[in-house]
N, C-alpha and C positions, 0 to 999 in steps of 0.2 A: 619716175619717184613717186607717181602717185599710185602706183601700181604695186611699188616693192610697201608703200605706204598700209594700202586697203588688208594687205595679205593676214600682217601680224595682227589688226583690227579682227578681223573675222575667227582668226584662230585661239585670240582670248576671250570671245563670245563661247566660242563652242569649249568652251577646255572645262575639264571634269570637274568631280565636285573638290579635287586636293589643291586644284587652282584656286576656286573661290575662295578657301578658306583662306589658303596663304595671303589673300586681299585683303583679311580683317588687320583690323588695328587687333591691338594684345588686348585691350581693357573688353572687345566682342569677342574675339576668341576665350578668354575667362569666364564670361558671361557665359558664351553658348556652351561652352564644358560644365558649368554650374550646372546649367538647364540639365543639359542631355543626364548627367549624376543623378539629379532629383527624380528625375522621369522614369530613369530605372528602377530607385531606390522604391518608389511608387508601386512599381510595378510588381517588385519582389518583392514587398510588402503584400500588397493583394492577394498575392498566391499564398504566401504562405498563413494569413490568414484564414484562407480561403478553404486550404487543407487542413489546418488547425481542427481535431477531435473534440467531441462536448465531452464534459466529462462527467459523471456520476455518481451517487455514492453505492459504494459493493458493502461497505458495513459500516456502524455508528457507534458508541460509547461501549468500543471493545477492549477489556484487559488489557495491560501491557504485555503478559504473555502472549496472549491470545495476538492483541495485533501485530507483535514480532514478528512471531508463527507465519502471518498471512501477508506480511512485507516481504518475508524470506520466500517463501514458496512464491511472491510473484516475481521477483526477481528470477530466481530460477525457470520461472514460464516466459520469460520475453516479454512480459506483460506491463508496459507504463503507470503508474501510479504518481497519485498526490496527496497530500494531507491538506484536512481541511477541520475549521472549528479549532487550531490550536493543536492539532494532531489525534480530537476525537474521530476524525471520520477519516475515512481511507475512498479515494475516490479513483476512477480508472473510465476510459473512455464508454461512452453512450453504448457502443456497438459489442463491447466485451462483458457487460454487465451480469447478465445469465447464464453466457458461456463459461464466466471464471467462476463464478458464485457453484456451478455444479462441480464443475470439476476442484475444488477447494472440498466442496461437500462429500467427493471419493474420496479425498483424502483424509475425512473428521478434521474440516476445520471450518470455522473456529469452535474447539472442544468446551470453551467457558472455563469462566474460573471457579467450576466447583470440580473438582476433582473425586472419581469413587473408585473401584478395586482395579483402576489402573497402574494402581500404585503399588498393588500387590508384582506388578510386572519386572519392577526395578530393583528385587530384594539385591542388598546385598551381600556379600560373602561375610559368614563372621556377625552375623544380626542375633541381639539377644532374645530371651522367647520374650522380654517387656518390649523391646520394638517391635516384634512381630504381633502383639496382641495389641501396642498403639496401630502400626499401619491398619489394622485387619478395620481397628474400630473407627480410624480416620474413612477409610475407604465405605463402609457400611453408612456414615454418615453423609456421604455423599450422593453414595445412590439412593438415601429416603431422599435428601436437599431437590433431587432434580425431579424426581418421582412426585413430590409435591407441587414444587415449581412448575410440570407440566398441567394444573386445572387452572382453569381460565380464570379462577377470580384472586391467584397466587402472582402478586410479581417475583417476590423473593423471600425465601425460607431459608432457614439454619438448627439443624438440628445437631443437639447435645446428648449424647448417651452417656449414662453411669452403671459399666457394667464389672458389678466385681469381681474380685479374685474369686473362682469355685472352692473349695478347699475341702475334701472329703473328712477332715477332721473338727469341722466344726459343725456342731451340731445343731445350730439355724443356721440355716444359707441366706446371705443378704438375696436382696432381689432385686433386677436390675431398672433401671429406671429411665425419660427421656423425660427432654425440654424441647419444645420449637417455637421460635420464633417467626413470625409469617409478617410481611409486609405484601399488604394489599392494594391490588391499582385502586384510583380515585372512582370514588361514587361507588364501590360493591363490597358486598358484605358476604360472611361465609352463614348459611343457615346451621339448623344443626344438624341436618344428616352429613352435612359435609365436614362438619367436625369432626363427626362422629367418624365419619369415612377417612378422617385424617390420625383419629386416636388408632381406630381398628389396624390400620396401616401400619403405623409405627409399632404397634403392640405384634404386630403378628410378624413382624421382622425380625427380631429381637428374642431368641429364646428364653422363656419360663418369664416373659415379662405381662402384668398384669396389667387391662387399659386403664385402669385407675392412677397407676404410676406414669402417664402420661400427660405434661399439662402442656398446653394452648396457650401462646401470646400472639397479642398482634404488636404492631411497631408502636403503639403508643401506649404499651407496657399493661393492657388490661388484658389480663385474665379469660380466655374465650372458654376453656374447660371446665368444667362445674366439678367440683369435688367430690367424692365419697361422701362425705357429710354434708355436704347441700348448705354449707354454712353461708357462702356468700349469693348476694342478688343477682348474680349470672342470668336468673328466670324472667329475669323484668324483659331483658332485649328481645329473648323470645315471645315472651307474651307482648310485648308490643308489633310486635313484626306481624303477629295471628291475630291482633287486632284488624291491623292494617287490611292484612288479606280479606280476611272479612267484611270490612267495609267498601275493599275496591271490587269486590264478588258482588255487594248486593247492589252496588251503585253502576256496576255493569249490567248488570240483571235490567234495570230499570232505563239504561240509554236505549240498549237493546227494543225492549216493547217499546218504547217513545219515538226515537228517530225516525224509523220508517211514515210515521203519522204526520210530525212537522218539522223534519231534516236534521241530518247531522250537527249542525253550526247553530240548530233552535232550540236546544234544550242543555240543561245544567244541572247536576244531582250530586249530592251529600249525603252519607248514610253516616248514622252516627251511632256505636255500635256498643253496649254496656254487657260488660261478659265478666263471668263469676266464675276467679280462678281459685277459688276455696277451695280445701278438701274437706271433708264431713263425713263422719261416721256414726251410725246410731244401732243400738241394739234394742231390740224388744224380745219380752219373753210373756207370753199367753196361754193360758189354762182354761180348756175347756170343761163346759159341767159333765156329769154324769148322768148318762143315757137312761139308766134302770137297769135290774138287775139282770135282765135276758141279753143286755149288751154291753154291759161292764163288765171291764177283765178286774178277778179278782187276783189280791196281791197274797192273803192269806184270811184262815179262816178258822176260828176253833169254839167247840162246843163244850160243855160243862153240863151235868146232870146230878142233882142231889136227892136223895128219898129218903124215909123213916119206913120200917116193914111194919106190916099190920101184927096185933094181938094175936097172940098163940100162933106166931108162924118159926116154922121149926129154924135156926139155925144150921148150917153145917157144921159136921163135928165128923170126926175122926183123926187116924190118926195119919200127922203131916206124910208127905210118902213123894216120889222123884218126880212129882206132878206140880205138886205146889212149889217144889224148887226152881222151878223153868221160869225164865223172865217174862217180861208179858211184852206180848205181839206186838208190834206196830201198828198205829190205830189205821184203820182201812176207810177214815172217814172221807169224802170225793173234797179236793180243791175249791173247785168251782163248780156251784151249782148248788140247789139246795140241798140239806140235810137229810139225811132218812129217815123216815117216821120210826117211830119207837112200837115194837109189835106188843099187842094188843095185850098177849099176855105180860108183858113187861111193865107195860102202865098201870096195871092193875098191882103189879109188884110192889109198883113205887109208894102205893100206897095215898093214903090223901098230902099228905106233906112233902109232895115232890117236888123238886124245883129243878129248872134247864135253864142255863145262859148259852147264849152264841153270838161271839164275836167276829166278821166279818169285814176285813183289808182290801180296797178297792184301790186300783191304778190310776195317778192324779196324770193326764191328758196335759203338756207341757210342750209350748214352741218357741225357739228362740230364732231370732231373727236378725243379722246384720248388716246392715245396709253400709255404703259406701257412696259419696255421691261422687259425681263425675266432677273434672277441671272444664274450663273454656267452655262454659253453657251460656247461650245469649239468652238474659234477661230482659232486654227491653235494646227496641232498635225506634231511631228517632230517623225519617228521610226529607228533606228538603228537595225539591224538584220547582226549577224556574224555566217558564215557557216561553217562549218569545211571540208576538203580536205574529200571525200568518198575514205572508204578502200575495194580496191577488191582485190581476191586472184590472183595470176598468176597461171602458168600453172603448176610449180615446189611446189603451195599450200602455198608460202609465201607472207602475204599478202604486199598490197601496196599501200600508199595514192597516189591519183591523185586530181588534180583541177577539179572541173565544167567547163564546156563549156557552152558559152555564151546566149547559147541556155537553157540554162538549169535555169543558173543565170536569165536570163527573166523571166523567167516563172514564178519562184519563186518570185522575185519580185513582179511581179503581180498579183500573189495570196497576198503578204503578202500588197498589197495595198489593195484589194477587203476585207480582212479581218476589215481593222481599216474602210471602208469607206473612201477612199480615195478621195479628194476635191481640184483638181486644184485652184479654183476659190475663195478659204476659204486659198491656200496659204501653204497647206499639204507639207508633204518631207518623201519620206520613202530611204532610203540607206541599199543595201543588200552587204554584204564583204564577198569573200569566199578565205580564209588562214587558214593554219594548227593551231591546239591548238598546245596549248606547254602543254608538258606531263611533270607533277611534278613528280618524283622519291621520292617514299615514302622509307623513309629508314625504316626499320623495325628492330628492337632490339631486339635479343634472349635474351629472359628472361630466367634465368637460372629455373631448375626444381625447387630448394628449394625457389622463390622468387613466382612463381606460387599461386596467389589464391587457386585454388581448392588444392593444394600439400597441401598448408598451415592452410587451413580449413581440411583436413584429418588427419594431424600431429596433430592439435589443439586438436581434437575429438579424437586422439586416445595415446595421450602425457600421460594422466594418466594410461589406463591398463596394455601397452605396461612398460611406467614405472615402474608400479607396479612388472610385470613380472621380468624385469630386477633386480631390486634391490631384490627381493626375490629371483632368484636365483643367484644372489650375495651372498646372506648372506647362501643360503644354500652349496653353492660347497667351499664359504670359509672358512668359520666357523661350519658349522653342520656334513658336511662330513667328515673334520680331525679328531673332535670330535669324529665322531661316528666309526672314522680308530682306533683311540685311545681306547676307548671301547673295538672293540673287538678283540684286538691286546695284551689287558690286559691276557685275559685267555691263550694265549698262551705262553707269557712269564712266568707265573706263573706254564705251563705244564711242558716247557723245563727248570723251574729251580727243581722242585720236581722229573723230570724224571731223573734228575742230582743227587739228592740228596737220591733218591731211588735207583739209584745205588749203591752211596756210601755206604747206609746204607745194601742194600741188599748181598755187597760182602763179603760171606764169606771163604775168600781165606785163608790159614795157617798165620798169623802174627808173623813172628821172633821178640824175644824176645828182644836180640841183634841183633846189625848189623855185618853183615858177616866179617870177618878180611881183614885189608887191610892194605896197607903198609905204613910205617910209612912216612907221607908227601903227601898222594895223597888224595882226596876232596873223601868223598863218596857220590853214587850216589843217589837220592832219590827213596824213595819208590813208590811203587803203591799207597798206603795210603796215601802217604803225599802229592803227586801229585792232589788225589781227595781232600782231605784237603783243600788242596792249592785252588779249585778249586772254591769248597763253599765256603771258604773266598771271595775269587772277586766276587764271585756271592752275597753274602750278601752286600757287599761294594756297586754293582753297581745298583741291585735293593731290597733295605731293605724290602721296601711293599710288596714285592711278596714271601720272604723267611718267613716273618712275619706271613703272609696269609695261607701260606703250613702249617709251624709249629702250628699256630692255627686249622687248618683242621684237621693235628696228634690230639692235644690233646683232640678236640670234637670226633673224631671215636674211641678215645682209651676209654673215655669216656664212648663215647654210647655200646662200647662193653662191 
C-alpha cells in the first residue's frame, strides 16, 4: 500500500506547469492572469513608445491655401504629419524634415500667399479685354511684391498700381502711378538709398511711370517717400539718422585710440555733433578800378575839332561839281589808343580860335559770384570721455586701482582731440574724466538641478523608457512573483499532505480491537491510529484541494496498475 501511495506523490511533484496551475484556486488564477496581462501591456507600451518618432516643425504660419497644398502633397508622398498651435504649424518626423522640405521645394511648395504672373497660366476661354488687363495688373503687383519682400528689412509688402487705359484719341494721356505699403521687421528702418531703390524698382517696372508718382508708406501710415514739392518734413528722420551716424563715428574713433591703452572695458565716450542743415545762397558783384590808358579797354571814343580862319584867308570857291555831291567818308579815327595829332599846317590853318574836344568811354570790370552753402556741415563737436582707474598688481599680488596722473590725462585728452579733428575756431570741446567705475554686483541664483534645462530635456527623453521599466518591475515583483511562489509551493503542500497520508496508510502496527482496560472514571488516551486520523482530518479541512488531488492521483494510479 505504501509503494502504491508513493508513486502518485512523486508524479504530482514532477507535474508540468499545467498541473501546477490546475491546483490554484479561482481567485489565485484570476490574479495570476491579471498580472500576466499587465506585464504584457507594459512591454507592448514600452516597445511602442520606444519606436515612436520625434516630431519637428516642417512649416509654420502658412496660409490656408499653401497649408492645404502641402498637406495634400505629404499624403501623396506617404509621409505622416501632425498639426500644432491650432493648425498654424505642420509637424513631420524629425528624420524626414530636411528631405521633405527639399522634395516640396522641387515641386514649388509652398508658393506663398502672393501670386505673380502664374495667374496668366490659367486664362479662361472667352475672357474679356478688361479681365485680361486686370489679370496682368494683379500679376505685375504680385511680382513687385515678391521683389520688395526679398529685402532683408522688409517683412511684408503690398503694391497697388493705377494703370489708366491709354487711348490715342486723348490729347493728354494720364500717367501711371503706384503706392507701396511696407511692413518692416521690428527694430529695422530703411535709409534714403533703400527707399530710392524701391521707388526706382517700381517705376522701372511700369512703362512711362515717373518716380515721383510712386508713394511709399510704412505699416504705421507714415509717408516714407518725399513728394516732389518737398512739403512734408520727411527729411527730418534722414537728418537725425545722419547726425547719429556722425556721432557714432566720432565716438568709435575715440574708443579705438584709447582702448589699447586702458582696456576695452575701462573707457566710455559720447560725442554730440551740432550739424547745420540750412541751405544758403549768396550773390556778390565786384568792380575793379581802371588800370590806366595803356591797359584799359576803350569802349568808344569821340573827337570834335572847331576853329576860325585867319584874316585874308581865301575861302574855297568854284562851281559845285560831282565831287562836292559825294557823301562824307567814314571816320578813320582809331577806337583804341591815342588820337592822331593834327598836322602842323592844319593846326596853323585853324588859327588862334581853334577848339578840340575828345570823349573816351572805357569798359567797366564786373565780377558776379553765386555761392550756395552745403547742407550737413558740422558746426561744433562736444566730446565727453570717462576713463576708469588703472588696476596694477601690488607686491603681494593683490590688484589695486590707482588714478591716472596729470600727464597721462593730458596725453589722453590730446589723443581724443586729434582723433575727432578738434578745432578751436569752431568751438569744439573735449572733456576727459578719470574716475573709478561702479562695480555692479551680479547676484547669481543657483538653479536647482531638477530645474536646469539640460536635466529637464534628459528627463523628458528618458521618461518613457524609465517609466516603462519601473512599471514592468512593479508588476513583475508585486503580482507575478508572488503568484509564481504560490504555484511553486502548491506541489510541496501536496507532497507534505501525501506523505502524511502515506505514513498513515503504510502503518502496519497491530491495532487493538478493544481498548485496554482502564480504571473507572479515567479518560482513555488516544491511540496512535486516532492521532493520525485526526491529523488527516485536519489536513483535509485546511487544504481540501491538495487532499482531493492526492486521492485523485491514487485512483488514477490504481487504475493504471
